[in-house]
C-alpha positions in Angstrom: -34.9 81.0 -18.2 -35.0 84.4 -16.0 -37.2 84.0 -13.5 -39.2 86.9 -11.8 -40.5 88.2 -8.3 -43.1 90.5 -9.5 -43.9 88.8 -12.8 -47.9 91.5 -12.7 -45.2 94.0 -14.5 -44.7 91.5 -17.8 -48.0 92.4 -19.1 -46.0 96.1 -19.1 -45.0 94.5 -21.5 -47.7 95.2 -24.1 -46.7 98.9 -24.8 -44.0 98.2 -26.0 -45.7 98.0 -29.5 -47.1 101.5 -28.7 -43.8 103.9 -30.7 -45.6 102.0 -33.8 -48.1 103.6 -34.1 -48.0 106.8 -32.2 -44.4 107.7 -33.3 -44.7 111.2 -31.0 -42.6 113.4 -32.6 -43.4 116.6 -33.6 -45.1 117.6 -36.7 -44.2 120.3 -39.6 -46.5 121.4 -42.0 -45.9 121.4 -45.9 -47.3 122.3 -48.9 -47.0 119.1 -50.7 -45.1 116.1 -48.7 -45.4 114.3 -51.8 -43.1 116.4 -54.0 -40.1 115.8 -51.6 -37.0 113.2 -52.7 -37.4 109.6 -51.3 -34.4 109.9 -48.5 -33.6 106.7 -47.3 -31.6 107.9 -44.0 -35.0 109.1 -42.7 -36.7 106.3 -42.8 -33.5 104.5 -40.9 -34.0 107.6 -38.2 -37.9 107.0 -38.2 -37.1 103.3 -38.1 -33.9 103.3 -35.1 -35.7 105.7 -32.6 -39.3 103.8 -32.7 -37.1 100.6 -31.8 -35.6 102.5 -29.5 -38.5 103.7 -27.0 -39.9 100.1 -27.7 -36.8 98.6 -26.0 -37.3 101.4 -23.7 -40.6 100.3 -22.5 -39.9 97.1 -22.3 -36.1 97.1 -20.6 -38.8 99.4 -17.8 -40.8 96.4 -17.5 -38.7 93.8 -16.8 -36.8 96.0 -14.7 -39.9 96.2 -12.2 -40.5 93.0 -12.8 -37.2 92.2 -10.9 -35.7 89.2 -13.6 -33.0 87.0 -12.4 -31.5 84.4 -13.8 -31.1 81.1 -10.8 -27.9 80.7 -9.8 -26.7 76.8 -11.5 -24.5 74.7 -8.4 -21.7 74.5 -9.2 -19.6 70.6 -8.6 -16.1 71.7 -6.9 -13.9 68.6 -6.7 -10.9 68.9 -4.0 -9.6 66.4 -1.2 -10.9 66.7 2.3 -13.5 65.8 4.9 -17.1 66.2 5.6 -17.1 67.8 9.3 -20.2 67.2 11.5 -19.5 69.3 14.3 -21.8 68.4 17.8 -20.9 70.7 20.8 -21.8 70.6 24.4 -23.5 73.8 25.3 -24.9 72.1 28.5 -24.2 74.7 31.5 -21.2 72.8 33.2 -19.4 74.2 29.5 -19.3 77.7 31.4 -17.0 76.1 33.5 -13.4 76.1 33.6 -10.3 73.2 33.0 -9.9 73.2 37.0 -12.1 72.4 39.5 -12.9 76.9 40.2 -12.5 78.6 37.1 -10.4 81.8 37.4 -10.4 85.0 37.0 -9.2 85.5 32.9 -9.3 82.0 32.4 -10.7 80.5 29.7 -13.8 77.9 30.1 -13.9 74.8 28.5 -16.8 76.3 25.9 -14.4 78.8 25.5 -11.6 76.6 24.5 -13.7 74.7 22.4 -14.8 77.4 20.6 -11.1 78.9 19.7 -9.6 75.8 18.4 -12.6 74.6 16.4 -12.1 78.2 14.9 -8.3 77.4 14.4 -9.3 74.0 12.5 -11.9 75.5 10.2 -9.5 77.8 9.3 -6.9 75.3 8.2 -9.0 72.9 6.9 -10.3 75.0 3.8 -11.4 72.2 1.5 -13.7 70.5 3.3 -17.0 70.7 4.6 -18.1 71.7 7.9 -21.2 71.7 9.7 -22.6 73.0 13.3 -24.5 71.1 16.2 -25.8 72.3 19.5 -26.4 70.7 22.1 -27.8 70.4 25.5 -31.2 69.4 27.6 -32.4 69.4 23.2 -30.3 70.1 20.1 -29.8 72.4 17.7 -29.0 72.1 13.8 -26.6 75.5 13.6 -25.6 74.3 9.8 -25.4 72.3 7.8 -22.4 70.8 6.0 -21.4 73.7 3.5 -18.5 75.4 2.2 -18.8 78.8 3.7 -16.1 78.5 6.0 -17.1 82.6 8.1 -20.6 81.2 8.8 -19.3 78.1 10.6 -16.4 79.8 12.3 -18.8 83.1 13.0 -21.3 80.1 14.7 -18.3 78.9 16.5 -17.6 82.3 17.9 -21.1 82.2 19.2 -20.9 79.3 20.7 -18.7 80.5 23.5 -21.1 82.1 25.2 -22.5 79.9 28.8 -25.3 78.0 27.7 -27.9 76.2 29.7 -29.6 72.9 30.4 -28.3 69.3 30.7 -26.1 66.3 28.2 -28.7 65.2 25.7 -26.3 63.4 24.0 -28.3 60.8 22.0 -30.0 63.1 20.1 -27.4 66.0 18.9 -25.7 63.3 17.4 -28.7 62.0 15.7 -29.1 65.1 14.5 -26.2 66.3 13.2 -25.9 62.3 11.5 -28.5 63.6 9.7 -27.0 65.9 7.9 -24.9 63.4 5.9 -27.7 61.7 4.3 -28.6 64.9 1.8 -24.6 64.5 0.7 -22.3 61.9 -1.3 -20.9 60.1 -0.5 -17.2 61.8 -1.3 -14.2 62.2 1.0 -13.8 61.1 4.9 -17.3 61.3 6.9 -16.5 62.0 10.3 -17.9 63.1 13.7 -16.5 65.1 15.9 -18.4 65.1 19.4 -16.6 67.3 21.8 -18.0 67.5 25.4 -17.4 67.9 29.1 -20.3 64.6 30.0 -21.4 62.3 29.0 -25.1 60.1 29.7 -27.0 57.1 28.8 -28.4 56.1 25.7 -32.1 54.2 25.7 -31.9 51.1 24.1 -34.1 52.6 21.7 -32.6 55.9 20.8 -28.9 53.7 20.6 -30.2 51.3 17.7 -31.6 54.9 16.0 -27.6 55.4 16.5 -26.6 52.3 15.8 -28.4 52.2 11.9 -27.0 55.5 11.1 -23.5 54.9 11.5 -23.7 52.5 9.8 -26.1 53.7 6.8 -23.6 56.9 6.5 -20.3 55.4 7.1 -19.2 57.7 10.1 -16.2 58.2 12.1 -16.4 59.8 15.1 -14.1 60.8 17.4 -14.7 62.2 20.6 -12.7 64.6 22.7 -13.7 64.3 26.1 -13.2 67.5 28.9 -12.2 66.6 31.5 -12.4 68.4 34.5 -10.3 67.0 38.3 -11.6 64.6 39.9 -14.3 63.3 37.0 -14.1 59.4 35.6 -11.7 58.4 32.7 -14.2 57.1 30.5 -11.3 54.1 29.7 -11.5 53.4 33.7 -14.8 50.9 34.7 -16.7 51.7 37.6 -17.1 49.3 40.1 -19.9 46.6 39.9 -21.2 47.7 42.5 -21.9 50.7 42.0 -24.6 49.9 39.1 -25.6 51.6 36.0 -25.8 54.9 36.8 -22.2 55.3 37.4 -19.4 56.2 35.2 -21.7 57.4 32.7 -18.2 58.7 29.7 -17.6 54.9 30.3 -20.8 53.1 29.5 -21.4 56.2 27.1 -17.1 54.7 25.6 -18.1 51.4 25.3 -21.1 52.2 23.1 -19.2 54.4 21.1 -16.7 51.4 21.0 -19.3 48.5 20.0 -20.9 50.9 16.9 -18.9 49.2 14.6 -17.4 52.3 13.5 -14.1 53.6 13.4 -14.3 55.5 16.6 -10.8 57.4 18.6 -11.4 58.8 22.2 -9.4 62.2 23.5 -9.5 63.2 27.0 -8.7 66.6 27.3 -7.8 68.1 30.8 -6.2 71.6 29.9 -6.8 73.9 26.8 -3.4 72.2 25.8 -4.6 68.7 25.5 -7.7 69.9 24.0 -5.1 71.5 21.1 -3.2 68.1 20.6 -6.0 66.6 20.1 -8.1 68.3 17.5 -4.2 69.2 15.6 -4.3 65.2 16.0 -8.1 64.9 14.1 -6.5 68.0 11.5 -4.6 64.7 10.3 -7.2 62.8 9.0 -6.6 60.6 5.6 -7.4 63.1 2.7 -10.3 61.2 0.1 -11.1 62.5 -3.7 -14.1 65.0 -2.6 -17.1 66.2 -4.6 -19.5 68.7 -4.1 -21.7 71.4 -4.9 -21.3 74.9 -4.3 -24.7 77.3 -5.0 -23.7 80.4 -6.7 -25.7 83.5 -6.3 -28.0 84.9 -8.6 -27.8 87.0 -11.0 -30.1 89.9 -10.9 -30.8 91.6 -13.9 -32.7 94.1 -13.2 -29.8 96.9 -13.7 -29.4 95.5 -17.0 -32.5 96.5 -17.4 -32.1 100.0 -16.0 -29.3 101.0 -17.9 -31.0 99.5 -21.3 -33.7 100.9 -20.9 -32.0 104.9 -19.7 -29.8 104.5 -22.7 -32.7 104.2 -24.5 -34.6 106.9 -23.1 -31.5 109.1 -23.6 -30.9 108.7 -26.5 -35.0 109.9 -27.6 -33.7 113.1 -25.5 -31.1 113.6 -27.9 -33.7 113.5 -30.8 -35.6 115.4 -29.3 -33.5 118.8 -28.9 -32.8 118.1 -32.1 -35.7 118.4 -34.0 -37.1 121.2 -35.7 -40.1 123.2 -34.8 -40.8 125.1 -38.6 -39.2 124.8 -41.9 -36.1 127.8 -42.2 -36.1 130.2 -44.8 -33.3 129.5 -46.9 
């Protein structure tokens, strides 16, 4: 059913009955019309012109009302995955992989954005979402098949970030996207970060519940800086719980009960290899609804109104003003 942006203009449809009351044609005086023979062709022409006038008025009213047909979602079927990218936007991502960023060297955020852009381009059948986080998370795009929008968002994410690393909030926001999607295909969180942070017990419980409920796999691409600790290396037991947060985060991920894999990258080449390995995910049947744009009916109404108006103008130009004596 059509919908309308300005339904008040629909009252103008009442004007479509005017041509049946007022013909609008020139009157030519004749002594006795009753002496004329019955002219069926003229009656049909008169009916046609009245119909054209009514149609022109109705089409103009519908055009002004802004009629359109709402695009219905179309179910698409393919193979691929639902991939939610969770990208660190803390201030340290503006540094290079070396201890001090050299002139012309890519920052970690630039390298990650460039490689993830290629990753999205190479997987045309996947649905991608993008969540950025630092001190607070921000969902840039929900799971979508609009890869151009995802790639544009990734390129914008290459700019320097600010703030600290709030891992729990970023992961929770990304996981919430899967609650709105049917469970088809692989579900993956691709977590790209150069740091870690302690997750408080309440947030741990929430993340465990979300990972279990949505059955999501987790891939952590850890961007190491020179001198940083590996997430797989246990800290000194005497150092306290606040030391080596990346190790404690890695341990927490291992205990989630969901498929989990860690990648460590200390240079752009290692990062590219990690993303390439993630790209070899198992492709399961994937069903999703693709929204279709709405169809604007105003141009069609304008064309109909214009055609009818031109027909009426043509008929007007062919009318006679007075009878010619033969």
